[in-house]
Every structure is written in C-alpha cells, then in structure tokens.
SEMARDREN-48102 format. One record per residue (C-alpha): residue number from 0; residue in one letter; x, y negated, z negated. Coordinates in steps of 0.5 Angstrom, whole numbers. Each point is the difference from the previous one (the first is absolute). Layout:
BEGIN
(rec NUM "A" (X Y Z)) ...
This chain:
BEGIN
(rec 0 "M" (29 14 2)) (rec 1 "T" (2 -2 8)) (rec 2 "A" (-1 -7 2)) (rec 3 "L" (-4 -1 7)) (rec 4 "T" (2 -6 3)) (rec 5 "G" (-6 1 6)) (rec 6 "T" (-7 1 0)) (rec 7 "T" (0 7 2)) (rec 8 "V" (2 7 -2)) (rec 9 "G" (4 2 6)) (rec 10 "H" (-1 7 4)) (rec 11 "P" (2 2 7)) (rec 12 "H" (-6 2 3)) (rec 13 "G" (-4 -6 -2)) (rec 14 "P" (-3 -2 -7)) (rec 15 "E" (1 5 -6)) (rec 16 "R" (-6 1 -4)) (rec 17 "T" (2 -5 -7)) (rec 18 "L" (-4 -2 -6)) (rec 19 "V" (0 -7 -2)) (rec 20 "L" (-1 -2 -7)) (rec 21 "W" (-1 -6 -2)) (rec 22 "C" (-1 -5 -6)) (rec 23 "P" (-5 -5 1)) (rec 24 "D" (3 -7 -3)) (rec 25 "W" (7 3 -2)) (rec 26 "P" (3 -6 -1)) (rec 27 "V" (-5 -3 -5)) (rec 28 "T" (0 7 -4)) (rec 29 "A" (8 0 -1)) (rec 30 "A" (0 -7 -2)) (rec 31 "R" (-7 1 -5)) (rec 32 "V" (3 6 -4)) (rec 33 "R" (7 -4 0)) (rec 34 "A" (-4 -6 -3)) (rec 35 "G" (-4 4 -4)) (rec 36 "L" (-6 -2 2)) (rec 37 "P" (-8 3 1)) (rec 38 "E" (-2 4 6)) (rec 39 "D" (-6 -5 0)) (rec 40 "V" (5 -7 0)) (rec 41 "P" (-1 -4 6)) (rec 42 "L" (7 -1 2)) (rec 43 "A" (3 -3 6)) (rec 44 "L" (7 1 2)) (rec 45 "V" (3 -6 4)) (rec 46 "D" (6 -2 4)) (rec 47 "R" (2 -5 2)) (rec 48 "G" (-6 -4 -2)) (rec 49 "I" (-5 5 4)) (rec 50 "V" (-3 5 -3)) (rec 51 "F" (4 7 3)) (rec 52 "A" (-5 5 -4)) (rec 53 "C" (-6 0 -5)) (rec 54 "S" (-4 5 -5)) (rec 55 "P" (-7 2 2)) (rec 56 "A" (-3 -4 -5)) (rec 57 "A" (3 -6 2)) (rec 58 "R" (-3 2 7)) (rec 59 "T" (-7 0 -2)) (rec 60 "T" (2 -8 -2)) (rec 61 "G" (1 -1 7)) (rec 62 "V" (8 0 -1)) (rec 63 "R" (4 3 6)) (rec 64 "R" (6 1 3)) (rec 65 "G" (3 -6 4)) (rec 66 "L" (-4 -5 -5)) (rec 67 "A" (5 -6 -2)) (rec 68 "A" (0 1 -7)) (rec 69 "R" (-3 -6 -3)) (rec 70 "E" (-6 2 3)) (rec 71 "A" (0 7 -2)) (rec 72 "Q" (0 -3 -7)) (rec 73 "F" (-6 -5 2)) (rec 74 "R" (-4 6 3)) (rec 75 "C" (2 4 -7)) (rec 76 "P" (2 -4 -7)) (rec 77 "E" (1 6 -3)) (rec 78 "L" (5 2 5)) (rec 79 "V" (7 3 -3)) (rec 80 "V" (5 -2 5)) (rec 81 "L" (7 4 1)) (rec 82 "G" (6 -1 4)) (rec 83 "Y" (0 5 6)) (rec 84 "D" (7 4 -1)) (rec 85 "R" (2 5 5)) (rec 86 "V" (5 5 -4)) (rec 87 "L" (-5 1 -6)) (rec 88 "D" (-4 3 6)) (rec 89 "D" (5 4 2)) (rec 90 "R" (3 2 -7)) (rec 91 "A" (-7 2 -3)) (rec 92 "F" (-2 4 7)) (rec 93 "E" (6 4 -2)) (rec 94 "P" (-3 5 -6)) (rec 95 "V" (-6 1 4)) (rec 96 "I" (4 2 6)) (rec 97 "E" (4 5 -5)) (rec 98 "R" (-7 3 -3)) (rec 99 "L" (-2 1 7)) (rec 100 "E" (6 3 2)) (rec 101 "D" (-2 6 -5)) (rec 102 "T" (-6 0 3)) (rec 103 "T" (2 1 7)) (rec 104 "P" (7 -1 3)) (rec 105 "G" (2 -4 6)) (rec 106 "V" (-4 -7 -2)) (rec 107 "Q" (3 -6 4)) (rec 108 "V" (-2 -7 -2)) (rec 109 "L" (-2 -4 5)) (rec 110 "R" (-1 -6 -6)) (rec 111 "P" (-2 -1 -6)) (rec 112 "G" (-6 3 -2)) (rec 113 "L" (-1 4 7)) (rec 114 "C" (4 7 2)) (rec 115 "A" (-1 5 5)) (rec 116 "I" (2 8 0)) (rec 117 "R" (0 4 6)) (rec 118 "S" (-6 5 -1)) (rec 119 "R" (2 7 2)) (rec 120 "G" (4 2 -7)) (rec 121 "P" (-5 -3 -5)) (rec 122 "A" (-6 3 4)) (rec 123 "R" (3 7 0)) (rec 124 "F" (2 0 -7)) (rec 125 "Y" (-7 -3 -2)) (rec 126 "G" (-3 4 5)) (rec 127 "S" (-3 -6 4)) (rec 128 "E" (1 -8 2)) (rec 129 "E" (-5 -2 -5)) (rec 130 "A" (2 4 -6)) (rec 131 "A" (6 -3 1)) (rec 132 "A" (-2 -7 0)) (rec 133 "D" (-5 2 -6)) (rec 134 "A" (7 2 -3)) (rec 135 "L" (3 -7 1)) (rec 136 "V" (-6 -3 -2)) (rec 137 "A" (-1 3 -7)) (rec 138 "C" (8 -1 -1)) (rec 139 "V" (-1 -8 1)) (rec 140 "V" (-7 0 -4)) (rec 141 "G" (4 4 -5)) (rec 142 "L" (5 -5 -1)) (rec 143 "G" (-6 -5 -1)) (rec 144 "I" (1 -4 6)) (rec 145 "P" (-8 -2 3)) (rec 146 "G" (-2 1 7)) (rec 147 "A" (5 4 3)) (rec 148 "R" (-3 3 7)) (rec 149 "V" (4 4 5)) (rec 150 "G" (-1 1 8)) (rec 151 "I" (1 6 4)) (rec 152 "A" (1 -1 8)) (rec 153 "D" (5 1 6)) (rec 154 "G" (6 -5 -2)) (rec 155 "A" (1 -5 -6)) (rec 156 "F" (-3 -6 4)) (rec 157 "A" (-7 4 0)) (rec 158 "A" (0 2 -7)) (rec 159 "E" (1 -6 -3)) (rec 160 "Q" (-5 -3 4)) (rec 161 "V" (-5 6 -2)) (rec 162 "A" (3 -1 -8)) (rec 163 "R" (-3 -7 0)) (rec 164 "D" (-7 2 3)) (rec 165 "Q" (-5 -3 -5)) (rec 166 "A" (-3 7 -1)) (rec 167 "P" (-3 3 -7)) (rec 168 "T" (5 5 0)) (rec 169 "P" (7 0 -2)) (rec 170 "V" (2 5 6)) (rec 171 "R" (-1 -1 7)) (rec 172 "V" (2 4 6)) (rec 173 "V" (0 -1 8)) (rec 174 "L" (1 7 2)) (rec 175 "P" (6 2 6)) (rec 176 "G" (-1 -4 7)) (rec 177 "G" (-4 -6 -4)) (rec 178 "Q" (-7 2 -1)) (rec 179 "R" (-4 -5 -4)) (rec 180 "P" (2 1 -8)) (rec 181 "F" (-4 3 -6)) (rec 182 "S" (1 1 -7)) (rec 183 "P" (1 7 -2)) (rec 184 "S" (-6 1 -5)) (rec 185 "A" (1 8 -2)) (rec 186 "R" (2 -1 -7)) (rec 187 "S" (0 -6 -5)) (rec 188 "R" (6 -5 0)) (rec 189 "P" (3 -4 -5)) (rec 190 "S" (-3 -6 -1)) (rec 191 "S" (4 -6 1)) (rec 192 "T" (-4 -5 -2)) (rec 193 "P" (2 -5 -6)) (rec 194 "G" (-1 3 -7)) (rec 195 "S" (-1 7 3)) (rec 196 "S" (5 6 -2)) (rec 197 "T" (2 7 1)) (rec 198 "G" (3 5 -5)) (rec 199 "T" (7 -3 1)) (rec 200 "S" (-2 -8 0)) (rec 201 "R" (4 -4 -5)) (rec 202 "P" (2 -7 1)) (rec 203 "C" (4 -2 6)) (rec 204 "C" (4 -5 -4)) (rec 205 "A" (4 7 -4)) (rec 206 "A" (0 3 6)) (rec 207 "W" (3 -5 6)) (rec 208 "A" (0 -7 -2)) (rec 209 "C" (7 -4 2)) (rec 210 "T" (4 -1 -7)) (rec 211 "R" (6 -2 5)) 
C-alpha cells in the first residue's frame, strides 16, 4: 500500500489513466460496523457538535452533513449519534486495502474510503480497464461493503468525479481525452446494493472491521 499525498497520479506526459475506487459513506460504514449496528440504522457521526457524516437512512429524514447535532436529533428522534473518529476511519480501511492489493497491486490511498490505481497494469492483467474495475468492485462487495463505485479517467481527480457520478451502474468510464462518461454494459456486474450478494460475499465485520 502506498500513501498518496496529492489528488493526482503523476505522469510525465500528462494525466495517466487511473481507476478510482470510492466507498460511499465510508466513515459511517466503519463506525456502524465497529458499534455492531444494523445497516439500515439512522446514524450520524458528530464532530464538535456538527454532523460530519450520516447514513442513507438518516438522510431520508432530513439529516445532512454540517447540521447541528441538536437539529439532526430533532429531525430524526431515532437517530443514533456517535463521535467521529479519524483513527477508526484509517484503521478500518487498512484491511480493505490489503484485500484490494491481492486483487491488483499498486493501490494508492487518497483518504479512507477512496483509493486510486494506475490502470495500465490491471487493464493488461484483466484484459481491459472495465474488467479491472469489475474485479475491484467484486472484491469490495465480497467484503460486504455496500455501494462501492469505480471511475476510470485521465488522472485521479477526473476519475474520482466519475466514480461519484450518480449512475445506476458501479463502473463509469471517461474515454482517453475526456470524452463523455459511459457505463460499460457488455456483462453483468456484482450488485452493490445493500442486501445483495455474490458467491463470495460474507459479513463485512468478519472481513475488515477494526478491532484495535
């Protein structure tokens, strides 16, 4: 695993083709599993009295990042409130990176829940960029982590924006040169929705939950 201090994967001739894997709501996922809470719990992580992150269930009730904790609890009386722990964030993501490194080496951490990989090697090994992205998504889904998405573009910054695109498929591609993103559909991909499973899926707490 290599720590990346910037937001790009450098290349002497311009942005290098990059895959970015994004695990939405990672701080919430890490805290929820550590606390042994169910996936559908309305949960907010609070830092200095302000909501730092919140679960999808909390967002449906009007809870948002940046909201005062008191207001969040007013909007959602069932809200579970935990303190945000950056150390937990980091530690909980380490086993995920280790498993991703088994799938393809050279994973560079941008921050917990977000990592970048130069696409050339994985694309050669798996046969294409899209197939390499499929392997990354399958790896994360196999750990029981919901909603993982991969963006592929010229440079890590662009790839991250593509990964965050609200498309129905977990893999999005911007062709070299910055053409419009598309969702490869030549083959079915592992579902990343909560409750879905693949042949290798297992509870995430057994695979990566931080116990330190």
